DSSP file (Angstrom, degrees, kcal/mol; ACC not computed):
  #  RESIDUE AA STRUCTURE BP1 BP2  ACC     N-H-->O    O-->H-N    N-H-->O    O-->H-N    TCO  KAPPA ALPHA  PHI   PSI    X-CA   Y-CA   Z-CA
    1    1 A X              0   0    0      0, 0.0     2,-0.3     0, 0.0     5,-0.0   0.000 360.0 360.0 360.0 131.7  170.9   89.5  165.6
    2    2 A X    >   -     0   0    0      1,-0.1     3,-1.3     0, 0.0     4,-0.4  -0.812 360.0-117.9-114.9 155.6  172.5   86.1  165.6
    3    3 A X  G >  S+     0   0    0     -2,-0.3     3,-1.0     1,-0.3    -1,-0.1   0.870 115.1  50.7 -59.0 -39.0  171.4   82.9  163.9
    4    4 A X  G 3  S+     0   0    0      1,-0.2    -1,-0.3     3,-0.0     0, 0.0   0.592 106.1  57.0 -78.3  -8.2  170.9   81.0  167.2
    5    5 A X  G <  S+     0   0    0     -3,-1.3    -1,-0.2     2,-0.1    -2,-0.2   0.388  77.4 121.5-101.0   3.1  168.7   83.9  168.6
    6    6 A X    <   -     0   0    0     -3,-1.0     2,-0.8    -4,-0.4    -3,-0.0  -0.431  56.0-143.6 -67.9 137.8  166.1   83.8  165.8
    7    7 A X        +     0   0    0     -2,-0.1     2,-0.3     2,-0.0    -1,-0.1  -0.895  28.4 176.4-102.1 106.3  162.5   83.2  166.8
    8    8 A X        -     0   0    0     -2,-0.8     2,-0.2     3,-0.0     3,-0.0  -0.833  32.6-110.1-112.4 150.3  160.9   81.1  164.1
    9    9 A X        -     0   0    0     -2,-0.3     2,-0.2     1,-0.1     3,-0.0  -0.515  42.1-102.9 -74.6 144.3  157.4   79.6  164.0
   10   10 A X        -     0   0    0     -2,-0.2     2,-0.1     1,-0.1    -1,-0.1  -0.485  38.8-114.7 -70.1 133.0  157.3   75.9  164.4
   11   11 A X        -     0   0    0     -2,-0.2     2,-0.3     1,-0.1    -1,-0.1  -0.444  26.7-119.4 -69.5 138.5  156.7   74.2  161.0
   12   12 A X        -     0   0    0     -2,-0.1     2,-0.1     1,-0.1    -1,-0.1  -0.625  29.9-117.9 -77.5 134.5  153.4   72.4  160.7
   13   13 A X        -     0   0    0     -2,-0.3     3,-0.1     1,-0.1    -1,-0.1  -0.444  37.8 -95.1 -72.6 147.3  153.9   68.7  160.0
   14   14 A X        -     0   0    0      1,-0.1     2,-0.2    -2,-0.1    -1,-0.1  -0.288  42.9-104.1 -64.9 147.6  152.4   67.4  156.7
   15   15 A X        -     0   0    0     -3,-0.1     2,-0.9     1,-0.1    -1,-0.1  -0.523  24.6-136.1 -73.6 133.4  148.9   65.9  156.8
   16   16 A X        -     0   0    0     -2,-0.2     3,-0.4     7,-0.1     9,-0.2  -0.817  29.4-158.0 -91.4 109.1  148.8   62.1  156.6
   17   17 A X        +     0   0    0     -2,-0.9     9,-0.2     1,-0.2    10,-0.1  -0.488  61.9  30.9 -91.6 158.2  146.0   61.4  154.1
   18   18 A X  S    S+     0   0    0      7,-3.8     8,-0.2    -2,-0.2    -1,-0.2   0.840  75.6 125.9  71.7  35.3  144.0   58.3  153.7
   19   19 A X  S    S-     0   0    0      1,-0.4     7,-0.2    -3,-0.4     3,-0.1  -0.043  75.5 -70.1-117.1  31.5  144.1   57.2  157.3
   20   20 A X    >   -     0   0    0      5,-0.2     3,-0.6     1,-0.1    -1,-0.4  -0.278  57.2 -67.7 107.7 168.5  140.4   56.8  158.2
   21   21 A X  G >  S+     0   0    0      1,-0.2     3,-1.4     2,-0.2     5,-0.3   0.901 124.6  52.7 -64.0 -45.6  137.3   58.9  158.7
   22   22 A X  G 3  S+     0   0    0      1,-0.3    -1,-0.2    -3,-0.1    -2,-0.1   0.665  94.1  71.9 -70.7 -15.4  138.4   60.6  161.9
   23   23 A X  G <  S-     0   0    0     -3,-0.6    -1,-0.3     1,-0.1    -2,-0.2   0.679 102.7-126.4 -74.1 -16.3  141.7   61.8  160.4
   24   24 A X  S <  S+     0   0    0     -3,-1.4    -3,-0.1    -4,-0.3    -2,-0.1   0.141  98.8  60.9  93.1 -20.8  139.8   64.3  158.3
   25   25 A X  S    S+     0   0    0     -5,-0.3    -7,-3.8    -9,-0.2    -6,-0.3  -0.332  77.9 135.1-131.1  51.8  141.3   63.2  155.0
   26   26 A X    >   +     0   0    0     -5,-0.3     3,-2.6    -8,-0.2     2,-0.5  -0.155  52.9  14.0 -91.7-172.6  140.2   59.6  154.9
   27   27 A X  T 3  S+     0   0    0      1,-0.3    -2,-0.0     2,-0.1    -6,-0.0  -0.265 137.4  16.4  48.0 -95.8  138.7   57.4  152.2
   28   28 A X  T >  S-     0   0    0     -2,-0.5     3,-1.7     1,-0.0    -1,-0.3   0.620  93.1-142.4 -82.3 -11.0  139.3   59.3  148.9
   29   29 A X  T <   -     0   0    0     -3,-2.6    -2,-0.1     1,-0.3   -12,-0.1   0.827  65.7 -54.0  56.4  38.2  141.9   61.5  150.6
   30   30 A X  T 3  S+     0   0    0     -4,-0.4    -1,-0.3     1,-0.1     3,-0.1   0.553 116.4 109.0  79.4   6.7  140.9   64.7  148.7
   31   31 A X  S <  S-     0   0    0     -3,-1.7    -2,-0.1     1,-0.3     8,-0.1   0.487  75.9-129.8 -93.5  -2.6  141.3   63.1  145.3
   32   32 A X        -     0   0    0      6,-0.1     2,-0.5     5,-0.0    -1,-0.3  -0.253  39.9 -54.4  79.1-176.2  137.6   62.9  144.5
   33   33 A X  S    S-     0   0    0     -3,-0.1     4,-0.1    -2,-0.0     5,-0.1  -0.870  91.8 -26.6-107.8 135.3  135.8   59.8  143.3
   34   34 A X  S    S+     0   0    0     -2,-0.5     4,-0.2     1,-0.1     3,-0.2   0.293  84.3  89.0  56.8 174.3  136.9   57.8  140.3
   35   35 A X  S >> S-     0   0    0      1,-0.2     3,-0.9     2,-0.1     4,-0.5  -0.132  90.2 -60.5  91.9 173.1  138.8   59.0  137.3
   36   36 A X  G >4 S+     0   0    0      1,-0.2     3,-0.9     2,-0.2    -1,-0.2   0.847 128.2  55.3 -63.3 -38.1  142.4   59.5  136.3
   37   37 A X  G 34 S+     0   0    0      1,-0.2    -1,-0.2    -3,-0.2    -2,-0.1   0.687 102.1  57.7 -71.9 -18.1  143.3   61.8  139.1
   38   38 A X  G <4 S+     0   0    0     -3,-0.9    -1,-0.2    -4,-0.2    -2,-0.2   0.611  88.7  96.2 -87.5 -11.3  142.1   59.5  141.8
   39   39 A X  S << S-     0   0    0     -3,-0.9    -3,-0.0    -4,-0.5     0, 0.0  -0.170  86.2-106.6 -77.4 172.4  144.4   56.6  140.8
   40   40 A X  S    S+     0   0    0      2,-0.0     2,-0.4     1,-0.0    -1,-0.1   0.936  99.0  57.5 -66.1 -50.5  147.7   55.8  142.3
   41   41 A X  S    S-     0   0    0      1,-0.0    -2,-0.2    -5,-0.0     2,-0.1  -0.687  78.9-135.2 -90.2 131.7  150.1   57.0  139.6
   42   42 A X        -     0   0    0     -2,-0.4     2,-0.1     1,-0.1     3,-0.1  -0.479  31.6-101.0 -75.9 155.7  149.9   60.6  138.4
   43   43 A X        -     0   0    0     -2,-0.1     3,-0.1     1,-0.1    -1,-0.1  -0.425  46.4 -95.4 -73.7 153.5  150.0   61.2  134.6
   44   44 A X    >   -     0   0    0      1,-0.2     3,-1.9    -2,-0.1    -1,-0.1  -0.211  52.7 -77.8 -68.5 160.9  153.3   62.3  133.2
   45   45 A X  T 3  S+     0   0    0      1,-0.3    -1,-0.2    -3,-0.1     3,-0.1  -0.344 117.3  13.5 -60.6 130.8  154.2   65.9  132.6
   46   46 A X  T 3  S+     0   0    0      1,-0.3     8,-0.3    -3,-0.1    -1,-0.3   0.381  86.6 145.7  86.2  -4.2  152.5   67.4  129.5
   47   47 A X    <   -     0   0    0     -3,-1.9    -1,-0.3     1,-0.1     5,-0.1  -0.494  27.1-173.9 -70.7 132.5  150.1   64.4  129.1
   48   48 A X  B >   -A   51   0A   0      3,-0.5     3,-1.3    -2,-0.2    -1,-0.1  -0.185  58.1 -83.6-122.2  40.4  146.7   65.6  127.7
   49   49 A X  T 3  S-     0   0    0      1,-0.3     3,-0.1     2,-0.0    -2,-0.1   0.785  93.0 -46.0  70.4  28.3  144.7   62.4  127.9
   50   50 A X  T 3  S+     0   0    0      1,-0.4    -1,-0.3     0, 0.0     2,-0.1   0.142 108.1 124.2  98.9 -20.3  145.9   61.0  124.6
   51   51 A X  B <  S-A   48   0A   0     -3,-1.3    -3,-0.5     1,-0.1    -1,-0.4  -0.442  82.7 -87.9 -67.7 148.3  145.5   64.3  122.7
   52   52 A X        -     0   0    0     -3,-0.1    -1,-0.1    -2,-0.1     5,-0.1  -0.427  56.4-120.9 -59.6 119.6  148.7   65.4  121.0
   53   53 A X    >>  -     0   0    0     -2,-0.3     4,-1.8     1,-0.1     3,-1.2  -0.143  16.3-107.8 -68.8 162.1  150.3   67.4  123.7
   54   54 A X  H 3> S+     0   0    0      1,-0.3     4,-2.3    -8,-0.3    -1,-0.1   0.864 117.3  56.0 -55.9 -42.7  151.3   71.1  123.4
   55   55 A X  H 34 S+     0   0    0      1,-0.2     4,-0.4     2,-0.2    -1,-0.3   0.752 111.8  44.1 -67.0 -21.8  155.0   70.4  123.2
   56   56 A X  H <4 S+     0   0    0     -3,-1.2    -1,-0.2     2,-0.1    -2,-0.2   0.732 114.0  50.2 -90.1 -25.3  154.4   68.1  120.2
   57   57 A X  H >< S+     0   0    0     -4,-1.8     3,-1.6     1,-0.1     4,-0.4   0.841  94.8  72.9 -79.0 -34.3  151.9   70.4  118.5
   58   58 A X  G >< S+     0   0    0     -4,-2.3     3,-2.2     1,-0.3    -1,-0.1   0.857  88.4  56.1 -56.5 -46.0  154.1   73.6  118.6
   59   59 A X  G 3  S+     0   0    0     -4,-0.4    -1,-0.3     1,-0.3     5,-0.2   0.730 102.7  60.1 -61.3 -16.6  156.7   72.8  116.0
   60   60 A X  G <  S+     0   0    0     -3,-1.6    -1,-0.3    -4,-0.2    -2,-0.2   0.581  89.4  91.7 -85.6  -9.5  153.8   72.3  113.5
   61   61 A X  S X  S-     0   0    0     -3,-2.2     3,-0.7    -4,-0.4    -3,-0.0  -0.308  92.3 -78.4 -79.6 168.8  152.6   75.8  113.9
   62   62 A X  T 3  S+     0   0    0      1,-0.2    -1,-0.2     2,-0.1    -2,-0.0  -0.263 108.9  42.7 -63.0 151.0  153.7   78.8  111.8
   63   63 A X  T 3  S+     0   0    0     -3,-0.1    -1,-0.2    -4,-0.0    -3,-0.1   0.510  85.3  92.7  95.4   5.7  157.1   80.3  112.4
   64   64 A X    <   +     0   0    0     -3,-0.7     2,-0.3    -5,-0.2    -2,-0.1   0.442  58.2  99.8-111.1  -1.0  159.2   77.3  113.0
   65   65 A X  S    S-     0   0    0     -5,-0.0     2,-0.5     1,-0.0    -5,-0.0  -0.648  71.7-125.8 -88.0 143.0  160.5   76.7  109.5
   66   66 A X        -     0   0    0     -2,-0.3    -2,-0.1     1,-0.1    -1,-0.0  -0.748  18.7-170.8 -86.1 127.8  164.0   77.8  108.5
   67   67 A X        +     0   0    0     -2,-0.5     2,-0.2     2,-0.1    -1,-0.1   0.218  41.6 130.4-101.9  13.4  164.0   80.0  105.5
   68   68 A X        -     0   0    0      1,-0.1     2,-0.4     0, 0.0    -2,-0.1  -0.498  60.7-123.7 -70.3 131.4  167.7   79.9  105.1
   69   69 A X        -     0   0    0     -2,-0.2     2,-0.4     1,-0.0    -1,-0.1  -0.612  19.5-139.5 -77.9 132.0  168.8   79.1  101.6
   70   70 A X        -     0   0    0     -2,-0.4    34,-0.2     1,-0.1     2,-0.1  -0.779  24.0-113.3 -92.3 133.3  171.1   76.1  101.5
   71   71 A X        -     0   0    0     -2,-0.4     2,-0.3    32,-0.1    34,-0.2  -0.385  26.5-122.3 -67.1 138.6  174.0   76.4   99.0
   72   72 A X  E     -b  105   0B   0     32,-3.2    34,-2.8    -2,-0.1     2,-0.4  -0.615  28.5-126.3 -80.2 143.5  174.0   74.1   96.0
   73   73 A X  E     -b  106   0B   0     -2,-0.3     2,-0.4    32,-0.2    34,-0.2  -0.771  25.2-176.5-100.6 133.4  177.1   72.0   95.7
   74   74 A X  E     -b  107   0B   0     32,-2.8    34,-2.7    -2,-0.4     2,-0.3  -0.985  16.8-141.1-124.0 137.2  179.3   71.7   92.6
   75   75 A X  E >>  -b  108   0B   0     -2,-0.4     3,-1.1    32,-0.2     4,-0.6  -0.682  21.2-119.3 -97.6 153.6  182.2   69.4   92.3
   76   76 A X  G >4 S+     0   0    0     32,-1.8     3,-1.0    -2,-0.3    38,-0.5   0.835 113.5  58.2 -60.4 -33.7  185.5   70.3   90.7
   77   77 A X  G >4 S+     0   0    0     33,-1.7     3,-0.9     1,-0.2    -1,-0.3   0.775  99.0  60.1 -67.4 -25.2  185.1   67.5   88.1
   78   78 A X  G X4 S+     0   0    0     -3,-1.1     3,-1.7     1,-0.2     4,-0.3   0.658  83.7  79.7 -76.9 -15.7  181.7   69.0   87.0
   79   79 A X  G X< S+     0   0    0     -3,-1.0     3,-1.1    -4,-0.6    -1,-0.2   0.701  77.2  72.9 -66.4 -16.8  183.5   72.2   86.0
   80   80 A X  G <  S+     0   0    0     -3,-0.9    -1,-0.3    -4,-0.2    -2,-0.1   0.754  87.6  62.9 -66.5 -23.5  184.5   70.5   82.7
   81   81 A X  G <  S+     0   0    0     -3,-1.7     2,-0.4    -4,-0.1    -1,-0.2   0.684  83.8  94.4 -73.9 -18.4  180.9   70.7   81.5
   82   82 A X  S <  S-     0   0    0     -3,-1.1     2,-0.2    -4,-0.3    10,-0.1  -0.614  77.6-129.4 -79.9 130.8  181.1   74.5   81.6
   83   83 A X        +     0   0    0     -2,-0.4     3,-0.1     8,-0.2    -2,-0.1  -0.543  68.6  12.4 -78.7 143.3  182.0   76.1   78.2
   84   84 A X  S    S-     0   0    0     -2,-0.2    -2,-0.0     1,-0.2     0, 0.0  -0.177  96.9 -73.2  85.9-179.7  184.8   78.7   78.2
   85   85 A X  S    S+     0   0    0     31,-0.1    32,-2.8    -2,-0.0     2,-0.4   0.737 106.7  78.8 -85.8 -24.9  187.4   79.6   80.8
   86   86 A X  E     -d  117   0C   0     30,-0.2     2,-0.5    -3,-0.1    32,-0.2  -0.732  56.5-171.6 -94.1 129.8  185.1   81.5   83.1
   87   87 A X  E     +d  118   0C   0     30,-3.1    32,-2.7    -2,-0.4     2,-0.2  -0.927  25.2 140.8-121.9 106.4  182.8   79.5   85.5
   88   88 A X     >  -     0   0    0     -2,-0.5     4,-2.6    30,-0.2     5,-0.2  -0.668  67.3 -78.7-129.0-173.2  180.2   81.6   87.4
   89   89 A X  H  > S+     0   0    0     30,-0.5     4,-2.2     1,-0.2     5,-0.2   0.904 128.2  48.9 -58.2 -44.5  176.6   81.2   88.4
   90   90 A X  H  > S+     0   0    0      1,-0.2     4,-2.3     2,-0.2    -1,-0.2   0.916 112.7  47.2 -63.6 -43.7  175.2   82.1   84.9
   91   91 A X  H  > S+     0   0    0      1,-0.2     4,-1.6     2,-0.2    -8,-0.2   0.883 112.4  49.7 -66.1 -38.7  177.6   79.6   83.2
   92   92 A X  H  <>S+     0   0    0     -4,-2.6     5,-2.6     2,-0.2     6,-0.7   0.876 111.0  50.1 -67.0 -36.6  176.8   76.8   85.7
   93   93 A X  H ><5S+     0   0    0     -4,-2.2     3,-1.2    -5,-0.2    -2,-0.2   0.919 109.9  49.5 -66.8 -43.7  173.1   77.4   85.2
   94   94 A X  H 3<5S+     0   0    0     -4,-2.3    -1,-0.2     1,-0.3    -2,-0.2   0.813 108.5  53.9 -65.7 -30.0  173.5   77.3   81.4
   95   95 A X  T 3<5S-     0   0    0     -4,-1.6    -1,-0.3    -5,-0.2    -2,-0.2   0.554 116.6-117.5 -79.7  -7.6  175.4   74.0   81.7
   96   96 A X  T < 5S+     0   0    0     -3,-1.2    -3,-0.2    -4,-0.4    -2,-0.1   0.716  81.1 120.2  81.3  21.5  172.5   72.6   83.8
   97   97 A X  S   <S+     0   0    0     -5,-2.6     2,-0.3    -6,-0.1    -4,-0.2   0.722  71.2  36.3 -92.0 -23.1  174.6   72.1   87.0
   98   98 A X  S    S-     0   0    0     -6,-0.7    -2,-0.1    -9,-0.1     3,-0.1  -0.899  75.9-126.3-128.7 160.4  172.5   74.4   89.2
   99   99 A X  S    S+     0   0    0     -2,-0.3     2,-0.3     1,-0.2    -1,-0.1   0.767  89.8   9.0 -77.2 -27.0  168.8   75.1   89.5
  100  100 A X    >   -     0   0    0      4,-0.1     3,-1.3     1,-0.1    -1,-0.2  -0.995  61.9-128.4-153.5 146.1  169.0   78.9   89.2
  101  101 A X  T 3  S+     0   0    0     -2,-0.3    43,-0.3     1,-0.2   -11,-0.1   0.643 111.5  58.6 -70.3 -10.7  171.6   81.5   88.4
  102  102 A X  T 3  S+     0   0    0     41,-0.1    -1,-0.2   -13,-0.1     2,-0.1   0.387  83.7 107.8 -97.6   2.3  170.5   83.3   91.6
  103  103 A X  S <  S-     0   0    0     -3,-1.3     2,-0.3   -14,-0.1    41,-0.3  -0.466  77.0-110.6 -79.4 151.4  171.3   80.3   93.9
  104  104 A X        -     0   0    0    -34,-0.2   -32,-3.2    -2,-0.1     2,-0.4  -0.665  39.2-160.2 -78.3 136.5  174.3   80.3   96.3
  105  105 A X  E     -b   72   0B   0     -2,-0.3    17,-1.4   -34,-0.2    16,-0.6  -0.953  12.4-163.2-126.9 139.6  176.9   77.8   95.1
  106  106 A X  E     -bc  73 122B   0    -34,-2.8   -32,-2.8    -2,-0.4     2,-0.5  -0.980  14.0-141.4-122.3 134.3  179.8   76.0   96.9
  107  107 A X  E     -bc  74 123B   0     15,-2.0    17,-2.5    -2,-0.4     2,-0.4  -0.807  21.3-174.9 -95.7 130.4  182.6   74.3   95.1
  108  108 A X  E     -b   75   0B   0    -34,-2.7   -32,-1.8    -2,-0.5     2,-0.4  -0.960  29.9-107.0-127.9 144.0  183.9   71.1   96.6
  109  109 A X        +     0   0    0     -2,-0.4     2,-0.2   -34,-0.2    18,-0.1  -0.547  56.0 137.3 -74.2 122.2  186.9   68.9   95.6
  110  110 A X        -     0   0    0     -2,-0.4   -33,-1.7     1,-0.2   -32,-0.2  -0.685  64.6 -15.6-163.7 107.3  185.9   65.7   93.9
  111  111 A X  S    S-     0   0    0     -2,-0.2    -1,-0.2   -35,-0.2     2,-0.2  -0.446 108.2 -17.1  91.2-168.9  187.8   64.5   90.9
  112  112 A X        -     0   0    0     -2,-0.1     2,-0.5    -3,-0.1    -2,-0.1  -0.460  60.1-136.2 -74.6 140.2  190.2   66.5   88.6
  113  113 A X        -     0   0    0     -2,-0.2   -36,-0.1    17,-0.2     2,-0.1  -0.855  20.7-140.8 -97.1 128.5  190.1   70.3   88.8
  114  114 A X        -     0   0    0    -38,-0.5     2,-1.3    -2,-0.5    22,-0.2  -0.319  27.1 -96.8 -83.0 169.4  190.3   72.1   85.4
  115  115 A X  S    S+     0   0    0     20,-0.1     2,-0.3    21,-0.1    -1,-0.1  -0.711  74.2 133.6 -86.7  92.2  192.2   75.2   84.5
  116  116 A X        -     0   0    0     -2,-1.3    21,-2.0    15,-0.2     2,-0.8  -0.938  62.7-116.6-139.5 159.2  189.3   77.7   84.9
  117  117 A X  E     -de  86 137C   0    -32,-2.8   -30,-3.1    -2,-0.3     2,-0.5  -0.888  39.1-163.7 -94.9 109.6  188.5   81.1   86.4
  118  118 A X  E     -de  87 138C   0     19,-3.0    21,-2.6    -2,-0.8     2,-0.5  -0.845  15.4-176.6-104.1 128.1  185.9   80.3   89.0
  119  119 A X  E     + e   0 139C   0    -32,-2.7   -30,-0.5    -2,-0.5     2,-0.2  -0.880  29.7 139.5-123.4  95.5  183.7   83.1   90.5
  120  120 A X  E     - e   0 140C   0     19,-1.3    21,-2.4    -2,-0.5   -14,-0.1  -0.761  61.8-107.1-133.1 176.8  181.4   81.6   93.2
  121  121 A X  S    S-     0   0    0    -16,-0.6     2,-0.3    -2,-0.2   -15,-0.2   0.805  94.3  -9.6 -78.1 -31.6  180.0   82.3   96.6
  122  122 A X  E     -c  106   0B   0    -17,-1.4   -15,-2.0    17,-0.1     2,-0.3  -0.989  56.7-175.9-161.4 162.5  182.1   79.7   98.5
  123  123 A X  E     -c  107   0B   0     -2,-0.3   -15,-0.2   -17,-0.3     2,-0.1  -0.981  32.8-101.9-158.4 154.1  184.5   76.9   98.1
  124  124 A X     >  -     0   0    0    -17,-2.5     4,-2.1    -2,-0.3     5,-0.2  -0.440  33.7-117.3 -76.5 156.1  186.4   74.4  100.2
  125  125 A X  H  > S+     0   0    0      1,-0.2     4,-2.4     2,-0.2     5,-0.2   0.892 115.9  51.6 -60.0 -40.8  190.1   75.0  101.0
  126  126 A X  H  > S+     0   0    0      1,-0.2     4,-2.3     2,-0.2    -1,-0.2   0.867 108.0  51.5 -66.1 -36.3  191.0   71.8   99.2
  127  127 A X  H  > S+     0   0    0    -20,-0.2     4,-2.2     2,-0.2    -1,-0.2   0.906 110.8  47.9 -66.9 -41.5  189.0   72.7   96.1
  128  128 A X  H  X S+     0   0    0     -4,-2.1     4,-2.4     2,-0.2     5,-0.2   0.917 112.4  49.5 -64.3 -43.4  190.7   76.1   95.9
  129  129 A X  H  X S+     0   0    0     -4,-2.4     4,-2.0     1,-0.2    -2,-0.2   0.912 112.7  46.6 -62.5 -43.3  194.2   74.5   96.3
  130  130 A X  H  X S+     0   0    0     -4,-2.3     4,-1.6     2,-0.2    -1,-0.2   0.878 111.9  51.5 -67.2 -37.6  193.4   71.9   93.6
  131  131 A X  H  <>S+     0   0    0     -4,-2.2     5,-2.8     1,-0.2     4,-0.4   0.912 112.4  44.8 -65.2 -43.8  192.1   74.6   91.3
  132  132 A X  H ><5S+     0   0    0     -4,-2.4     3,-0.6     3,-0.2    -2,-0.2   0.831 110.0  55.5 -70.8 -32.3  195.2   76.8   91.7
  133  133 A X  H 3<5S+     0   0    0     -4,-2.0    -1,-0.2     1,-0.2    -2,-0.2   0.850 106.2  51.7 -66.8 -33.8  197.5   73.8   91.3
  134  134 A X  T 3<5S-     0   0    0     -4,-1.6    -1,-0.2   -20,-0.2    -2,-0.2   0.585 128.0-100.4 -78.5  -9.7  195.9   73.1   88.0
  135  135 A X  T < 5S+     0   0    0     -3,-0.6    -3,-0.2    -4,-0.4    -2,-0.1   0.508  84.4 119.0 103.6   6.8  196.5   76.7   86.9
  136  136 A X      < -     0   0    0     -5,-2.8     2,-0.3   -22,-0.2    -1,-0.3  -0.341  52.0-132.5 -94.9-179.7  193.0   78.1   87.6
  137  137 A X  E     -e  117   0C   0    -21,-2.0   -19,-3.0    -2,-0.1     2,-0.4  -0.943   6.3-152.5-133.2 155.7  191.9   80.8   89.9
  138  138 A X  E     -e  118   0C   0     -2,-0.3     2,-0.4   -21,-0.2   -19,-0.2  -0.997  11.9-177.7-128.5 132.3  189.1   81.2   92.4
  139  139 A X  E     -e  119   0C   0    -21,-2.6   -19,-1.3    -2,-0.4     2,-0.5  -0.995  25.5-126.1-130.2 140.1  187.4   84.5   93.4
  140  140 A X  E     +e  120   0C   0     -2,-0.4     2,-0.3   -21,-0.2   -19,-0.2  -0.693  33.0 177.3 -84.9 124.4  184.7   85.0   96.0
  141  141 A X        -     0   0    0    -21,-2.4     2,-0.1    -2,-0.5     3,-0.1  -0.905  29.8-108.0-125.3 155.8  181.7   86.9   94.8
  142  142 A X        -     0   0    0     -2,-0.3     2,-0.1     1,-0.1     3,-0.1  -0.391  48.2 -84.8 -79.1 161.9  178.4   87.7   96.5
  143  143 A X        -     0   0    0      1,-0.1     2,-0.2    -2,-0.1    -1,-0.1  -0.399  48.1-108.3 -68.6 138.2  175.2   86.0   95.6
  144  144 A X        -     0   0    0    -43,-0.3     2,-0.3   -41,-0.3    -1,-0.1  -0.454  30.8-133.9 -67.7 135.5  173.3   87.4   92.6
  145  145 A X        -     0   0    0     -2,-0.2     2,-0.1     1,-0.1     3,-0.1  -0.657  24.0-107.1 -88.1 147.6  170.1   89.3   93.5
  146  146 A X        -     0   0    0     -2,-0.3     2,-0.1     1,-0.1    -1,-0.1  -0.460  42.3-100.9 -70.2 144.1  167.0   88.6   91.5
  147  147 A X        -     0   0    0     -2,-0.1     2,-0.5     1,-0.1    -1,-0.1  -0.401  35.2-118.1 -67.6 143.1  166.0   91.4   89.1
  148  148 A X        -     0   0    0     -2,-0.1     2,-0.4    -3,-0.1    -1,-0.1  -0.698  26.0-151.6 -84.4 125.6  163.3   93.7   90.4
  149  149 A X        -     0   0    0     -2,-0.5     2,-0.2     1,-0.0    -1,-0.0  -0.771  20.7-113.1 -96.8 143.0  160.2   93.7   88.2
  150  150 A X        -     0   0    0     -2,-0.4    -1,-0.0     1,-0.1     0, 0.0  -0.525  14.2-151.0 -76.1 140.3  158.0   96.7   88.1
  151  151 A X        +     0   0    0     -2,-0.2     2,-0.2     2,-0.1    -1,-0.1   0.305  54.7 125.1 -93.5   7.9  154.5   96.2   89.6
  152  152 A X        -     0   0    0      1,-0.0     2,-0.4     0, 0.0    -2,-0.1  -0.481  51.4-145.6 -71.9 136.0  152.9   98.8   87.3
  153  153 A X        -     0   0    0     -2,-0.2     2,-0.3     3,-0.0    -2,-0.1  -0.810  17.4-117.4-100.5 142.6  150.0   97.5   85.3
  154  154 A X        -     0   0    0     -2,-0.4     3,-0.1     1,-0.1     2,-0.1  -0.595  36.0-109.8 -76.8 138.1  149.3   98.8   81.8
  155  155 A X        -     0   0    0     -2,-0.3     2,-0.1     1,-0.1    -1,-0.1  -0.368  35.3-105.7 -69.7 147.4  146.0  100.6   81.5
  156  156 A X        -     0   0    0      1,-0.1     2,-0.2    -2,-0.1    -1,-0.1  -0.423  37.9-104.3 -71.9 145.7  143.3   98.8   79.5
  157  157 A X        -     0   0    0     -2,-0.1     2,-0.3    -3,-0.1    -1,-0.1  -0.494  33.9-134.9 -71.0 135.9  142.5  100.2   76.1
  158  158 A X              0   0    0     -2,-0.2    -1,-0.1     1,-0.1    -3,-0.0  -0.686 360.0 360.0 -92.6 147.1  139.3  102.2   75.9
  159  159 A X              0   0    0     -2,-0.3    -1,-0.1     0, 0.0    -2,-0.0   0.414 360.0 360.0-100.2 360.0  136.8  101.7   73.1
């Protein structure tokens, strides 16, 4: 079989609408009478007559929020507020620099770096370099897990 020997059916030409009564698709041309669909311009994709369209409603439904915890930022100059040589999550929390001892913390260079032993979840390269230049050390530790509380209820006293 060759391309030039194919027997294909002749394509039907498109109907020219709105060309009078005898044409079969005259007057309203299959659009019905009155209303938005009968007008010249079609409505844009997704338009729902002024109601908030589906694509705008969806992000407001459940399941679209990110539950990823964002690391709290600590600057090298703030490490001076921590008592002692060791700076970890608990020490930063006691100094009032972070909201919780269980939060992920990142150290960033800003100001002078003190001579301390820092144990945090992450730090910038420049902060680590400044800390080591000052005579301190940095070690990477995993985020502290919250303690598990027992769900057992104490029985009520009987009379």
